[in-house]
Short mmCIF file of the C-alpha atoms (twelve columns), coordinates in Angstrom:
data_MODEL
# 
_entry.id   MODEL 
# 
loop_
_atom_site.group_PDB 
_atom_site.id 
_atom_site.type_symbol 
_atom_site.label_atom_id 
_atom_site.label_alt_id 
_atom_site.label_comp_id 
_atom_site.label_asym_id 
_atom_site.label_seq_id 
_atom_site.Cartn_x 
_atom_site.Cartn_y 
_atom_site.Cartn_z 
_atom_site.pdbx_PDB_model_num 
ATOM 1   C CA . MET A 1   -28.965 11.467  -6.422  1 
ATOM 2   C CA . THR A 2   -31.922 12.439  -8.601  1 
ATOM 3   C CA . GLY A 3   -33.068 10.799  -11.798 1 
ATOM 4   C CA . GLN A 4   -31.956 7.608   -13.490 1 
ATOM 5   C CA . THR A 5   -28.286 7.345   -14.403 1 
ATOM 6   C CA . THR A 6   -26.236 4.708   -16.171 1 
ATOM 7   C CA . LEU A 7   -25.104 2.919   -12.989 1 
ATOM 8   C CA . THR A 8   -28.172 3.278   -10.789 1 
ATOM 9   C CA . GLY A 9   -28.691 0.108   -8.753  1 
ATOM 10  C CA . LYS A 10  -25.118 -1.086  -9.264  1 
ATOM 11  C CA . VAL A 11  -22.561 -1.811  -6.547  1 
ATOM 12  C CA . ALA A 12  -18.896 -1.098  -7.241  1 
ATOM 13  C CA . LEU A 13  -15.679 -1.654  -5.330  1 
ATOM 14  C CA . VAL A 14  -12.638 0.549   -5.966  1 
ATOM 15  C CA . THR A 15  -9.236  -0.391  -4.571  1 
ATOM 16  C CA . GLY A 16  -6.866  2.453   -3.820  1 
ATOM 17  C CA . GLY A 17  -9.999  4.559   -3.485  1 
ATOM 18  C CA . GLY A 18  -8.707  7.031   -0.922  1 
ATOM 19  C CA . ARG A 19  -6.889  9.458   -3.200  1 
ATOM 20  C CA . GLY A 20  -5.761  10.322  -6.699  1 
ATOM 21  C CA . ILE A 21  -7.212  8.335   -9.573  1 
ATOM 22  C CA . GLY A 22  -9.047  5.957   -7.217  1 
ATOM 23  C CA . ARG A 23  -10.869 8.831   -5.547  1 
ATOM 24  C CA . GLY A 24  -11.777 10.276  -8.940  1 
ATOM 25  C CA . ILE A 25  -13.136 6.938   -10.125 1 
ATOM 26  C CA . ALA A 26  -15.169 6.371   -6.973  1 
ATOM 27  C CA . LEU A 27  -16.766 9.803   -7.143  1 
ATOM 28  C CA . ARG A 28  -17.582 9.467   -10.840 1 
ATOM 29  C CA . LEU A 29  -19.188 6.052   -10.347 1 
ATOM 30  C CA . ALA A 30  -21.287 7.561   -7.564  1 
ATOM 31  C CA . ARG A 31  -22.277 10.534  -9.710  1 
ATOM 32  C CA . ASP A 32  -23.414 8.010   -12.299 1 
ATOM 33  C CA . GLY A 33  -25.574 6.283   -9.706  1 
ATOM 34  C CA . ALA A 34  -23.511 3.459   -8.199  1 
ATOM 35  C CA . ASP A 35  -23.106 2.658   -4.535  1 
ATOM 36  C CA . VAL A 36  -19.399 2.311   -3.832  1 
ATOM 37  C CA . ALA A 37  -17.166 0.309   -1.506  1 
ATOM 38  C CA . LEU A 38  -13.836 2.052   -0.964  1 
ATOM 39  C CA . VAL A 39  -10.796 -0.085  -0.204  1 
ATOM 40  C CA . ASP A 40  -7.366  1.224   0.716   1 
ATOM 41  C CA . VAL A 41  -4.436  0.293   2.918   1 
ATOM 42  C CA . ARG A 42  -4.983  3.562   4.821   1 
ATOM 43  C CA . PRO A 43  -8.316  4.528   6.413   1 
ATOM 44  C CA . GLU A 44  -8.014  8.315   6.337   1 
ATOM 45  C CA . GLY A 45  -8.610  8.932   2.647   1 
ATOM 46  C CA . ILE A 46  -11.434 6.453   2.135   1 
ATOM 47  C CA . ASN A 47  -13.405 7.839   5.067   1 
ATOM 48  C CA . SER A 48  -13.277 11.289  3.502   1 
ATOM 49  C CA . VAL A 49  -14.254 9.990   0.059   1 
ATOM 50  C CA . ALA A 50  -17.137 8.056   1.615   1 
ATOM 51  C CA . ASP A 51  -18.469 11.338  3.007   1 
ATOM 52  C CA . GLU A 52  -18.232 12.887  -0.454  1 
ATOM 53  C CA . ILE A 53  -20.162 9.995   -1.962  1 
ATOM 54  C CA . GLY A 54  -22.825 10.282  0.714   1 
ATOM 55  C CA . ALA A 55  -23.238 13.952  -0.173  1 
ATOM 56  C CA . LEU A 56  -23.989 12.860  -3.740  1 
ATOM 57  C CA . GLY A 57  -26.900 10.761  -2.494  1 
ATOM 58  C CA . CYS A 58  -25.325 7.342   -2.958  1 
ATOM 59  C CA . LYS A 59  -24.282 4.757   -0.396  1 
ATOM 60  C CA . ALA A 60  -20.635 4.236   0.480   1 
ATOM 61  C CA . THR A 61  -18.792 1.858   2.750   1 
ATOM 62  C CA . THR A 62  -15.107 1.503   3.552   1 
ATOM 63  C CA . CYS A 63  -12.706 -1.350  4.159   1 
ATOM 64  C CA . VAL A 64  -9.028  -1.218  5.050   1 
ATOM 65  C CA . ALA A 65  -7.158  -3.921  3.139   1 
ATOM 66  C CA . ASP A 66  -3.797  -4.654  1.550   1 
ATOM 67  C CA . VAL A 67  -4.420  -5.814  -2.027  1 
ATOM 68  C CA . SER A 68  -1.234  -7.886  -2.034  1 
ATOM 69  C CA . ASP A 69  -2.902  -10.191 0.516   1 
ATOM 70  C CA . ARG A 70  -5.350  -12.543 -1.210  1 
ATOM 71  C CA . ASP A 71  -7.397  -13.240 1.899   1 
ATOM 72  C CA . GLN A 72  -7.834  -9.523  2.576   1 
ATOM 73  C CA . VAL A 73  -9.052  -8.906  -0.982  1 
ATOM 74  C CA . PHE A 74  -11.615 -11.708 -0.755  1 
ATOM 75  C CA . ALA A 75  -12.756 -10.387 2.626   1 
ATOM 76  C CA . ALA A 76  -13.136 -6.881  1.204   1 
ATOM 77  C CA . VAL A 77  -15.327 -8.139  -1.642  1 
ATOM 78  C CA . ASP A 78  -17.437 -10.184 0.786   1 
ATOM 79  C CA . TYR A 79  -17.859 -7.134  2.997   1 
ATOM 80  C CA . ALA A 80  -18.786 -4.843  0.091   1 
ATOM 81  C CA . ALA A 81  -21.455 -7.209  -1.212  1 
ATOM 82  C CA . SER A 82  -22.927 -7.670  2.267   1 
ATOM 83  C CA . ALA A 83  -22.857 -3.994  3.223   1 
ATOM 84  C CA . LEU A 84  -24.249 -2.664  -0.054  1 
ATOM 85  C CA . GLY A 85  -26.580 -5.497  -1.027  1 
ATOM 86  C CA . GLY A 86  -24.968 -6.778  -4.215  1 
ATOM 87  C CA . PHE A 87  -21.864 -6.689  -6.350  1 
ATOM 88  C CA . ASP A 88  -21.533 -5.686  -9.993  1 
ATOM 89  C CA . ILE A 89  -18.291 -3.782  -10.672 1 
ATOM 90  C CA . MET A 90  -14.725 -4.470  -9.510  1 
ATOM 91  C CA . VAL A 91  -12.149 -1.735  -10.136 1 
ATOM 92  C CA . ASN A 92  -8.639  -3.010  -9.414  1 
ATOM 93  C CA . ASN A 93  -7.063  0.431   -9.207  1 
ATOM 94  C CA . ALA A 94  -4.466  0.196   -6.425  1 
ATOM 95  C CA . GLY A 95  -0.870  0.404   -7.576  1 
ATOM 96  C CA . ILE A 96  2.591   1.756   -6.865  1 
ATOM 97  C CA . ALA A 97  5.460   3.036   -8.999  1 
ATOM 98  C CA . LEU A 98  9.165   2.268   -8.946  1 
ATOM 99  C CA . VAL A 99  11.665  4.607   -10.593 1 
ATOM 100 C CA . GLY A 100 15.239  3.506   -11.159 1 
ATOM 101 C CA . PRO A 101 17.596  1.721   -13.548 1 
ATOM 102 C CA . ILE A 102 16.832  -1.943  -14.127 1 
ATOM 103 C CA . ALA A 103 20.401  -2.767  -13.069 1 
ATOM 104 C CA . ASP A 104 19.761  -1.355  -9.581  1 
ATOM 105 C CA . VAL A 105 16.386  -2.919  -8.754  1 
ATOM 106 C CA . THR A 106 16.514  -5.035  -5.604  1 
ATOM 107 C CA . PRO A 107 14.551  -8.233  -5.042  1 
ATOM 108 C CA . GLU A 108 12.562  -6.477  -2.318  1 
ATOM 109 C CA . GLU A 109 11.574  -3.628  -4.634  1 
ATOM 110 C CA . ALA A 110 10.636  -5.929  -7.508  1 
ATOM 111 C CA . ASN A 111 8.615   -8.205  -5.257  1 
ATOM 112 C CA . ARG A 112 6.690   -5.288  -3.746  1 
ATOM 113 C CA . VAL A 113 5.735   -3.827  -7.130  1 
ATOM 114 C CA . TRP A 114 4.665   -7.252  -8.371  1 
ATOM 115 C CA . ALA A 115 2.728   -8.052  -5.197  1 
ATOM 116 C CA . ILE A 116 0.609   -4.904  -5.458  1 
ATOM 117 C CA . ASN A 117 0.380   -4.133  -9.179  1 
ATOM 118 C CA . VAL A 118 0.034   -7.683  -10.502 1 
ATOM 119 C CA . ASN A 119 -0.972  -9.999  -7.670  1 
ATOM 120 C CA . GLY A 120 -3.368  -7.359  -6.353  1 
ATOM 121 C CA . VAL A 121 -5.147  -7.379  -9.711  1 
ATOM 122 C CA . LEU A 122 -5.078  -11.194 -9.851  1 
ATOM 123 C CA . TRP A 123 -6.643  -11.532 -6.399  1 
ATOM 124 C CA . GLY A 124 -9.203  -8.875  -7.314  1 
ATOM 125 C CA . ILE A 125 -10.192 -10.764 -10.449 1 
ATOM 126 C CA . GLN A 126 -10.506 -14.020 -8.508  1 
ATOM 127 C CA . ALA A 127 -12.560 -12.486 -5.714  1 
ATOM 128 C CA . ALA A 128 -14.882 -10.646 -8.082  1 
ATOM 129 C CA . VAL A 129 -15.528 -13.679 -10.283 1 
ATOM 130 C CA . ALA A 130 -16.316 -15.800 -7.223  1 
ATOM 131 C CA . LYS A 131 -18.768 -13.204 -5.890  1 
ATOM 132 C CA . PHE A 132 -20.479 -12.606 -9.242  1 
ATOM 133 C CA . LYS A 133 -21.082 -16.338 -9.532  1 
ATOM 134 C CA . GLU A 134 -22.202 -16.696 -5.922  1 
ATOM 135 C CA . LEU A 135 -24.776 -13.931 -6.380  1 
ATOM 136 C CA . GLY A 136 -26.030 -15.383 -9.665  1 
ATOM 137 C CA . ASN A 137 -25.545 -12.171 -11.607 1 
ATOM 138 C CA . LYS A 138 -25.634 -13.879 -15.000 1 
ATOM 139 C CA . ALA A 139 -28.857 -15.723 -14.188 1 
ATOM 140 C CA . GLN A 140 -30.380 -12.338 -13.351 1 
ATOM 141 C CA . GLY A 141 -29.410 -11.002 -16.763 1 
ATOM 142 C CA . LYS A 142 -26.617 -8.797  -15.455 1 
ATOM 143 C CA . THR A 143 -23.288 -8.148  -17.138 1 
ATOM 144 C CA . SER A 144 -20.658 -8.014  -14.396 1 
ATOM 145 C CA . LYS A 145 -17.593 -5.816  -14.855 1 
ATOM 146 C CA . ILE A 146 -13.935 -6.167  -13.884 1 
ATOM 147 C CA . ILE A 147 -11.824 -3.101  -14.680 1 
ATOM 148 C CA . ASN A 148 -8.066  -3.110  -14.094 1 
ATOM 149 C CA . ALA A 149 -5.452  -0.379  -13.860 1 
ATOM 150 C CA . SER A 150 -2.798  -0.704  -16.523 1 
ATOM 151 C CA . SER A 151 -0.911  2.308   -17.928 1 
ATOM 152 C CA . ILE A 152 0.757   3.780   -20.986 1 
ATOM 153 C CA . ALA A 153 3.700   1.898   -19.448 1 
ATOM 154 C CA . GLY A 154 1.745   -1.270  -20.165 1 
ATOM 155 C CA . HIS A 155 2.022   -0.492  -23.882 1 
ATOM 156 C CA . ASP A 156 5.543   0.990   -23.988 1 
ATOM 157 C CA . GLY A 157 8.400   0.063   -21.690 1 
ATOM 158 C CA . PHE A 158 9.761   3.338   -20.298 1 
ATOM 159 C CA . GLY A 159 13.374  3.832   -19.287 1 
ATOM 160 C CA . MET A 160 13.832  4.132   -15.502 1 
ATOM 161 C CA . LEU A 161 10.386  2.549   -15.107 1 
ATOM 162 C CA . GLY A 162 11.286  -0.975  -16.210 1 
ATOM 163 C CA . VAL A 163 9.742   -3.041  -13.419 1 
ATOM 164 C CA . TYR A 164 6.701   -0.776  -13.236 1 
ATOM 165 C CA . SER A 165 6.261   -1.145  -17.004 1 
ATOM 166 C CA . ALA A 166 6.595   -4.921  -16.731 1 
ATOM 167 C CA . SER A 167 3.905   -5.010  -14.057 1 
ATOM 168 C CA . LYS A 168 1.515   -3.034  -16.235 1 
ATOM 169 C CA . PHE A 169 2.211   -5.247  -19.262 1 
ATOM 170 C CA . ALA A 170 1.289   -8.154  -16.971 1 
ATOM 171 C CA . VAL A 171 -2.018  -6.493  -16.120 1 
ATOM 172 C CA . ARG A 172 -2.846  -6.395  -19.817 1 
ATOM 173 C CA . ALA A 173 -2.111  -10.127 -20.061 1 
ATOM 174 C CA . LEU A 174 -4.310  -10.926 -17.071 1 
ATOM 175 C CA . THR A 175 -7.055  -8.764  -18.546 1 
ATOM 176 C CA . GLN A 176 -6.988  -10.596 -21.874 1 
ATOM 177 C CA . ALA A 177 -6.848  -14.057 -20.312 1 
ATOM 178 C CA . ALA A 178 -9.592  -13.353 -17.781 1 
ATOM 179 C CA . ALA A 179 -11.808 -11.889 -20.507 1 
ATOM 180 C CA . LYS A 180 -11.482 -15.090 -22.527 1 
ATOM 181 C CA . GLU A 181 -12.023 -17.363 -19.533 1 
ATOM 182 C CA . HIS A 182 -15.066 -15.578 -18.127 1 
ATOM 183 C CA . ALA A 183 -17.002 -14.257 -21.115 1 
ATOM 184 C CA . ALA A 184 -19.342 -17.251 -20.829 1 
ATOM 185 C CA . ASP A 185 -20.002 -16.259 -17.204 1 
ATOM 186 C CA . GLY A 186 -21.428 -12.887 -18.248 1 
ATOM 187 C CA . ILE A 187 -18.313 -11.036 -17.071 1 
ATOM 188 C CA . THR A 188 -16.374 -8.479  -19.097 1 
ATOM 189 C CA . VAL A 189 -12.766 -7.658  -18.204 1 
ATOM 190 C CA . ASN A 190 -11.049 -4.518  -19.463 1 
ATOM 191 C CA . SER A 191 -8.218  -2.206  -18.432 1 
ATOM 192 C CA . TYR A 192 -7.656  1.524   -18.516 1 
ATOM 193 C CA . CYS A 193 -4.239  2.923   -19.391 1 
ATOM 194 C CA . PRO A 194 -3.668  6.471   -18.104 1 
ATOM 195 C CA . GLY A 195 -0.722  8.649   -19.001 1 
ATOM 196 C CA . VAL A 196 0.723   11.532  -16.996 1 
ATOM 197 C CA . VAL A 197 -1.842  12.271  -14.307 1 
ATOM 198 C CA . GLY A 198 -1.396  15.157  -11.888 1 
ATOM 199 C CA . THR A 199 -1.479  13.072  -8.700  1 
ATOM 200 C CA . ASP A 200 0.807   12.345  -5.748  1 
ATOM 201 C CA . MET A 201 2.231   9.346   -7.623  1 
ATOM 202 C CA . TRP A 202 3.566   11.561  -10.380 1 
ATOM 203 C CA . VAL A 203 4.992   13.998  -7.837  1 
ATOM 204 C CA . GLN A 204 7.010   11.118  -6.409  1 
ATOM 205 C CA . ILE A 205 8.021   9.867   -9.873  1 
ATOM 206 C CA . ASP A 206 9.260   13.339  -10.786 1 
ATOM 207 C CA . LYS A 207 11.238  13.680  -7.553  1 
ATOM 208 C CA . ARG A 208 12.880  10.326  -8.093  1 
ATOM 209 C CA . PHE A 209 13.836  11.215  -11.670 1 
ATOM 210 C CA . ALA A 210 15.359  14.428  -10.316 1 
ATOM 211 C CA . GLU A 211 17.451  12.461  -7.806  1 
ATOM 212 C CA . LEU A 212 18.682  10.006  -10.404 1 
ATOM 213 C CA . THR A 213 19.259  12.267  -13.402 1 
ATOM 214 C CA . GLY A 214 20.063  15.648  -11.895 1 
ATOM 215 C CA . ALA A 215 17.030  17.251  -13.536 1 
ATOM 216 C CA . ALA A 216 15.301  20.024  -11.626 1 
ATOM 217 C CA . GLU A 217 12.169  19.026  -9.753  1 
ATOM 218 C CA . GLY A 218 9.232   19.424  -12.086 1 
ATOM 219 C CA . GLU A 219 11.371  19.127  -15.218 1 
ATOM 220 C CA . THR A 220 10.624  15.465  -15.941 1 
ATOM 221 C CA . TYR A 221 6.913   16.009  -15.388 1 
ATOM 222 C CA . ASP A 222 6.938   19.023  -17.723 1 
ATOM 223 C CA . THR A 223 8.844   17.058  -20.362 1 
ATOM 224 C CA . PHE A 224 6.296   14.264  -20.371 1 
ATOM 225 C CA . VAL A 225 3.374   16.701  -20.391 1 
ATOM 226 C CA . GLY A 226 5.000   18.524  -23.282 1 
ATOM 227 C CA . GLY A 227 4.607   15.404  -25.402 1 
ATOM 228 C CA . ILE A 228 0.834   15.173  -24.891 1 
ATOM 229 C CA . ALA A 229 -1.075  16.061  -28.071 1 
ATOM 230 C CA . LEU A 230 -3.953  17.677  -26.200 1 
ATOM 231 C CA . GLY A 231 -1.511  20.012  -24.497 1 
ATOM 232 C CA . ARG A 232 -2.184  19.422  -20.806 1 
ATOM 233 C CA . ALA A 233 -1.640  16.947  -18.029 1 
ATOM 234 C CA . GLU A 234 -4.330  14.389  -17.325 1 
ATOM 235 C CA . THR A 235 -6.681  14.689  -14.356 1 
ATOM 236 C CA . PRO A 236 -8.268  11.901  -12.312 1 
ATOM 237 C CA . ASP A 237 -11.610 12.948  -13.802 1 
ATOM 238 C CA . ASP A 238 -10.284 12.246  -17.308 1 
ATOM 239 C CA . VAL A 239 -9.517  8.678   -16.253 1 
ATOM 240 C CA . ALA A 240 -12.731 8.300   -14.283 1 
ATOM 241 C CA . GLY A 241 -14.933 9.123   -17.247 1 
ATOM 242 C CA . PHE A 242 -13.448 6.246   -19.220 1 
ATOM 243 C CA . VAL A 243 -13.731 3.850   -16.278 1 
ATOM 244 C CA . SER A 244 -17.389 4.793   -15.841 1 
ATOM 245 C CA . TYR A 245 -17.966 4.013   -19.509 1 
ATOM 246 C CA . LEU A 246 -16.355 0.583   -19.045 1 
ATOM 247 C CA . ALA A 247 -18.560 0.020   -15.992 1 
ATOM 248 C CA . GLY A 248 -21.747 0.978   -17.805 1 
ATOM 249 C CA . PRO A 249 -24.080 -0.692  -20.295 1 
ATOM 250 C CA . ASP A 250 -22.570 1.014   -23.353 1 
ATOM 251 C CA . ALA A 251 -19.441 -1.144  -22.864 1 
ATOM 252 C CA . ASP A 252 -21.272 -4.457  -22.485 1 
ATOM 253 C CA . TYR A 253 -19.874 -5.677  -25.827 1 
ATOM 254 C CA . MET A 254 -16.278 -4.706  -25.013 1 
ATOM 255 C CA . THR A 255 -13.958 -7.161  -23.303 1 
ATOM 256 C CA . GLY A 256 -10.273 -8.017  -23.130 1 
ATOM 257 C CA . GLN A 257 -9.197  -4.507  -24.100 1 
ATOM 258 C CA . SER A 258 -6.692  -2.131  -22.503 1 
ATOM 259 C CA . GLY A 259 -7.676  1.312   -23.675 1 
ATOM 260 C CA . LEU A 260 -5.274  4.244   -23.699 1 
ATOM 261 C CA . ILE A 261 -6.671  7.370   -22.052 1 
ATOM 262 C CA . ASP A 262 -3.650  9.659   -22.145 1 
ATOM 263 C CA . GLY A 263 -4.461  12.763  -24.178 1 
ATOM 264 C CA . GLY A 264 -2.396  11.532  -27.111 1 
ATOM 265 C CA . LEU A 265 0.978   10.389  -25.827 1 
ATOM 266 C CA . VAL A 266 1.237   6.706   -26.767 1 
ATOM 267 C CA . TYR A 267 -0.540  5.481   -29.895 1 
ATOM 268 C CA . ARG A 268 -1.740  1.955   -30.604 1 
# 
């Protein structure tokens, strides 16, 4: 890494950092100068992304953790701060989808979505706030950042994605409440709301829609993409650019917001 960039000297943690949007976010934060801790439930992806970050000239470390487990999230944050020598940015990115009619959702399915998409964000907020305070970031004049993964489905409830949509609405609520509670601690809390991103998650969503509706594989994806004003599917880099902005100094006066980054699909 050569030259001064917007996140030089910062330490970030990205959950779900082994692939898809999480990988894109981690690499963008590194390109902008941050050292990055990669957390995922699987080790394979994060090890590869760590190598990519190292090639950019930034430090990376990895930690296998399940974000639905509060103790594991706190341990991951402790490890990141110790391994990288500080802690400034928490990106609660990990999440899963659930496609199906509301009438058919089982308790097990609902609980799993909630445990990862909502509780995982809650534990991440708690762990980050505790670490920011422990390190005395505010006393050092730092603005600490918590950035959560919501979705266009956190602004509109989508048919066949009812529980997923509910979980992403909940992330917006946590984001607003945490922003209000921790502004005095020098912590901003915001969310990013992607649309139709060309990742493995959307491949699985499309396949499930095909099973349930009889649509051809790829048809649901194409239909959603067809409604995007900018005329193309979103990439992880599109999301990552917005997250890097939220992580950087230009967003220091922004908190409690859940910004749509979807190419023009849902409007608020």
